[in-house]
Structure formats: C-alpha cells, structure tokens
C-alpha positions, 0 to 999 in steps of 0.5 A: 837602620835595621830597627834594632838598638844601637850599640856603643860601637855603632854610635861611635861609627856614626859620630866619626862619619858625621865628623868627617862629613862636616870637616872636623880635624881628624886629630880631634878625638870624636867619641860618645865620651867626648860628646858627653864631656863637651856637653857637661863642660858647656852646661857648667860654662853656661851656668848650670849648677853641679847638682842638676848636671849630675842628675842629667848625666845620671851619676850616682853621686856628685863627686863623679860630676865634679871632675868636669869642673877641673876643665873650667878656667878661673875666668869662666868661673868668674864670668858665671859668678858675675852672671848669676850674682844676686848683688850684681843683678839687683 
C-alpha cells in the first residue's frame, strides 16, 4: 500500500477484510496462522510427505511439523496410502 513491508497485523487485517468480502462465517477464525495450518493440512491430505512439508514451512525439525498429522483422520490417511501404494498402482 505504501511501499513498505507488511506487518503481521496488516496481513491479519487484510485476511479479515477479505474473509468478510467473500462471506466467510464470522465465527470462523481467520488469521495467518489458520491459513498456514490449513495449507499444511491440505498438503498432507493430498499426499505430500512430512519431510517436504517441514521444509516448505521452514521448520527447524520434523517434530514441529508432526503436529499437523494430528488433524488428519484415519480415513484420510488410508485414502492417501491407497493412492500412493506401490502394490495397488502396479
């Protein structure tokens, strides 16, 4: 807007204004953190390996990234395993 770096507060403000503009339920938390969490969750759900996700997120160790695995349901993990299975995809 003024040619300066955006602060975390300004990014939060932009996200909140954008969520209102597109009609996101006001009870849903919209923040940079929730965007990052959603990105990580969807990357894992789409089959990205934990190590690659950890590198993308800039985590110092893979243990930090493992917390995102807790949000996946068993059915999601089974579906990913079926898609990535060597035996099922011969």
